[in-house]
N, C-alpha and C positions, 0 to 999 in steps of 0.2 A: 697441452703445453709443449708437447714434443714438436708439433709442426711449427709453432711460433718460434721455437729454436732453430728449426731448420731454415725458416725464412731469414732469421738473423745470420746464420752461417752463409746462406746463399747471397745475401746482400754484401757481406764482407768479401766473399769470393769474386763477385762481380765487380766490386770496387777495385780490388787488387788487379783483376783482369783488365780493367779499364786504364789503370796507371800503366801496367806493362804494355798494353797495345799503343798507348800515347807515346811512350818512350821508343818503342820500335818504329813508330810512325815518324817521330821526330829525327830518328837516326836514319830514316829511309831504308829500313831493312824489310825484305819480303814484299815490296810494292804496295799494292793497295789492300792486301789482306789484313793488316793491322787496323786500317780504317773501317774495315767492315766489322771486324771484332769489337772496335771501339763503340760503334753505333749499336750493335747488339747488346753489348754489356752495359751500356748506358741505360737503355730502355728496360733491361731485365732488372738492373739496380732500382730503377724507378717503381717497377711493379713489386718486386719482393720487399723493398723498403716500405711502400704504401701498405702492403698486407702485414708487414710485422708491426708498424706503428698504430695502424687502425685495429689490429687484433682480429682482423677477418680471417687470418690463417688458422686460428685455433680450432675452427670447425672441420676444415679440410685443406684442399689445395686451391690453386688459382680458379679452376673451373667452378668450385662451389661458390666462391666470392662473386663470380660473374653471374652465376644463376641467382644468387640472392638479390643482386642488383636489379636483374631483370624482373624478378618477382615483385620487388618494391615498385619499379617503374610501372608495371602492368596494374598493380593494385591502385596506384595513384590515377592511371588513365581510367580504370573502370569506375572508380569512385567520382571523377570528374565528369565521366559521361552520365552517371546516374543523377548527379546534381543537375546537370544540364536538362535531362529529360523531366526531372520534377520541376523545374522552373517553367518549361514549356506548358506542362499540363496545368498549372496553377493560373 
């Protein structure tokens, strides 16, 4: 449950960072740096928000969630190939 709380804190922090960088961009302060931070914080908000809402973060961090998704995809591909092989042999 601790890592789920960390994803919630990270999501809130990135939302705040997005709002601050948007304000700095609108005020034309620091050139294009706020725009770069705005893009970064937007995508990190999406990632951490998805991990928090889906409960994927309870097991570990972002990399564990990606590994779980890849395992699921590879199992689906292998089972699809097995079904294709069985239909050819029949």
